[in-house]
C-alpha positions, 0 to 999 in steps of 0.5 A: 253935162261934163265941163272939164274935157276939153274939145278937139282943135282943128288946125288952121291952114288958110285957103284962099277962095276967089270970085267975083273979086271977093276973097274968102279965106277959109281956114278948114278946107283942108277937111275935104279929103276923106283919104287924109288920115289927119281929116279921119283922126279929127273926125274920130277926135270930136266923136270921142269928145262927144262920147266922152262928155254924154257918157253920163246920158248912155244909160238913158240912151239904152233906155230911150231905146229899149222904150222906142223898141218896145212900141214896135210889133217886131214881126210886122208885115204890109198889107198884101197886095195883087199883082199879076196874079200873085200876093206880094208881102213885105214882112219882118221877123222878131229880132230882125233888122231887116225886110223879107219880101215874099209873094203867094200864087193866086191867093192869100192861103197859098204857100209863100215863096220867099223872094228875098230875105234881107237879114240873110243878105245883109250879113257881114255888112255895116249898111245894107239896102235892097232896092227896086225889086221888079219882076218879069211879066210871065212872074219868072224873074225878078231884078233887084239892086243892092247898096252896101255902103250907102252912096245910093249906088246900086249894083242890080242882079237877077234871080229866077224865082222858080229855081231861086237861082241868081243869075251870073249877071251883075249891073253895077253903079246904077239906081237900083230900079230896073223895068221888063219889057214884055219879052220876059228877056230885056230890062231897061235901067239907069247908071249914075256918074261915078263922080257927081252920082247924077242918073245920066244913062238908060241902057238895055239888057238882055238876061243872060248876057254880060252887062259889058254888051248892054246898048246904051238907049239914051244919054242925058248929056245937060248936066243939070238934068237926071234921068229915069225910067218906068212902066205904065200902068197899062203896061203898054209903054215904057218911059223914060223921063228927064228932069231938072228943077223947072223943067221935064221931058219924056219919051216912050217906047212900046213895050212889046218892041223894047229894041225900037227907038224911044219917041220924044212926047214933047220936047224940053222946053225950060220953064215946062213940067209936065207929066204922063199917064196912058189911059186907052188911046190916050195920055193924061198930061199933069202940067204947068203949061200956060203959066199953070203955077199949080198944075192942071190936067190935060189929055193928049191922043197917043198918036199926037203927043205935042203941047199943041194937041193937049186939050183940059181936063181940069183947069188951074186953080189959085188955091189948089195944087194939083200933086198926082193922080192915079188912073183906074179903067173906070175912075180917075183919082186926083191928089190934090192939096188946099190951105195947106192939106191934102185931099183926094177927089174921086172922078168917075170917067162918066163925068157923073158924081165926083166927090171927095174923100171927107177927112176931118182933122187939120193935122192928117195926111192922106195919100194914095198907096199901092194901086198896081191893079188897073181893072178894080174899082177899089182904092188902096189909100194911106191916112195918118195924123200927129196922133193917129197911127197910119193905116191903109185903107181899102175904098170902094169907090162905086159903093163909097163903103171903105175897109181898114185893111191894117192900122199901125200897131203901138206895143207896150200897152201905154199908147191912147191917142186920146190923152194928146191934143193935135192942133194947127195954129198961124203965125203972121211973118214980118211981111204979113203972110200967114204960116201954119205950124202944126202942133201934138202934146199930151192933153192937159198941158198949161201954156206958161212959157215953161214947156220945152217944145221942138220945132221942125222944118224943112223948107227947100226943093218944094217939099211939104211937111205933112203931119205924120204919125211917129212912134218914137215922138212919143218919148218926147210928148211922154216927157213933156215936150210939144212938138211943132212943125212949121210949114214955112216958104220953100215947101210946097204946102200951101201951093207952088207959089208957097215954094217959088216964095222961098227959093233962089233970090227969096230963099231967106223967107225960109229962115225968117219964116221959121224965126217969125214961127219961134217968136209966135210960140215964144209970144204965145207962151207954148214955149220960151228961149229957155226952152225952145228947141229947134232941129231940121236935116239936110237942106233944113240943116242949112236952115237951122245953120242960117237961123243961129246966125240970124237969132241965136238967143231964141233957142237953148238946142239946136240939132242939125242932121246931115246939114248943108252948110258950106253953100257958096263952096259946095255950089261953086265946085260941079264935081261934088253930087248934086251940085248942077242940078241945084241951081235952079233951086239955089241960084249958080253962084258963077253969076255974081248977083246969086253968088252975093245973096248966096253968101249973105245966108250961107251958115259957114260964111256967116259964123260970128264971134257971138254966143250960139245955142247948145248943138249936135251936129251929125254926119255920115262919113259916106254921104253922097248927098251932103258931103261930111266935110261941110258939117265937119268945117263948120263945127271946126269954125264955130269952135274957134269963134263962139263966146259961149259955154254952151256944148257943140258936138259932132258926131259922125258915123263912120260907116254910113251916108245920108240916111244914117243907119240902114236897119230899124233898130239901129236907126232907133239908137241914132234917135235915141242920141238926139233925144238924150241931147235935148231932155239932158239940156231940159234936166228931164233925164230921170 
């Protein structure tokens, strides 16, 4: 890498931040003003430095991009699904960055009706996302949401699918999705608070009227909750959900009477989580009631829905996390997680002959797919593993026959899954807990400590890191990299207690688990400190920041994408999107105990004068989830503090937000940058 170019130096303008009698001096607080030209100049200077320092990898990035693009089936299509008399399909065309949504009436041989061609809609926009397509019960109308700046704020419009006309109705500042009542005239939608971007209101809109006349149906005044709306699969009820980290509440109305008042299902009780599914004359309730940490399934009559009426269907189990259910006319399908692996259990309503779908790998994921039809014996599910491309399977729950409807094609003629090994190993954490690590690598690798290894994790919000297939990852594996997912605490991989053990005042377990996994991989000669790399994004970026403050010597390089690193300042600012709803995850720093604990691991507050690994930090100027200034301040402080000569790059996308680029090929360019960074450090660019 080129070393004679000097990095930008951010000006120091100390800001005194005081809380609980504790004073923090923030030299780079000024970077939080997106409208300040000095801020934009600094971000551009960092971008320019990154571009110059990596200019020698540009051709290689192009090679990687073309290699990854060549594996993608450009004219790919989804497996069609039948809903209300129409087959629905999404597909790509060669060279097209965006999908086309279409349908066929009655049979797959019928002429195609193009509903939305996103390639046309995206013209002239640096970012484009279509969300929340919803078709009316009479199949005449479709609502859809459009986001053109990547802050996840959508404008809803309505299209006449018979004439192609887009109505003049425009509804701004929404979540994107909407729900039709059974009258084909009324939709419900949610809007966002313009400052915090929390979804907080539900409105009712009549087709052909001005959205200024829309009726406010519900406002969620508690700012630790967000609100959403959906229609039950039975089509009988429209349901509003209010959700915080630890508590939920639902209310419902008959879809036939959209102007009636909503009825509360079970009023919110702190710590009580539940979700509901309607079937027959009952609601099925997935809940943690009565200390059911891993959740249980209950049911209640639709005429008496409060918790004293709930009766048991599937009991709570210490070693099985009950994740979700899918209801059919003759079957109940249960998604469970045991020992870190997903299971699908088929339970006939007759009560006889329940069984699990058999999966024989330890590094796979299985999940129910699009099952909109209620009256069918076919379950559609997805399956993939670290080395097995994703497939969509139609499974007959009565005959137990399965039909693979589609297996992801890996083009280019080079890929054969038999060239790769996948395995799961267990590292022992410092408190004795066993942490699973899922790995994939090319066959024939020698475990002598010289293999480059990329260790990935997330470890927050109870989000489990399932083993999925990736065509882009092959570009690392085929150059000798090992890829490892550390299923650390803070996720829900081993059940709800796994999550509880990695949040609030136990958050540091997340970081120490990751480090202990790294040490295990080094001790067992899977890799060594010279060849170990780590990557995480968002809350996983916080993980990266914490581990390099704790054990920087373990890693040769770090990729930290859209990282949440200025934990204390962000959690004290309740005007920032996501903050107040995060108190149940990280704690509320307005309370001294949480302030002190947070400050003890917050990456930005714990940067020291010491050697750090090589680092690539990425962000988006318009990110609504993690504000751009967190990584920008962090990099500025690292630059001023670190004692090494390793590279430190900040790459800010000046056009987009948290998810990065929106086109499927543009996104590959971002991955090519990351891979080039890693492979350059390993001197593997040829």
